[in-house]
Residue, then its C-alpha position, 0 to 999 in steps of 0.5 A: x901596161x897590159x902586162x901590169x894589168x894581167x899580173x895585178x888587176x887589183x891595182x887598177x884605178x877605181x874607175x876601171x873597176x867601176x867600168x867593169x861592174x857597170x858593163x857586167x851588171x847592166x849588160x851595156x855597150x863596152x864603148x858607151x860605158x868607157x866613154x861615160x867613165x872617161x868623160x868624168x875624169x878631169x885629170x888628163x894623166x889619170x884619164x890616160x891611165x884608166x883608158x889604158x886599163x880599159x883598152x887592155x881589157x878589150x883584148x882580154 
């Protein structure tokens, strides 16, 4: 997943882009915003996908 993220960040889920925008625009805590975004996703598989992108961003 990290390789895909690095090579194709534009293919990241919409929620990931919302996460990045919120962290950058509002200068908020990374983990706080991640929790808010992930709590709003009902589909478990999709939540795990978004979480993997957020985790990859943590290491960037």
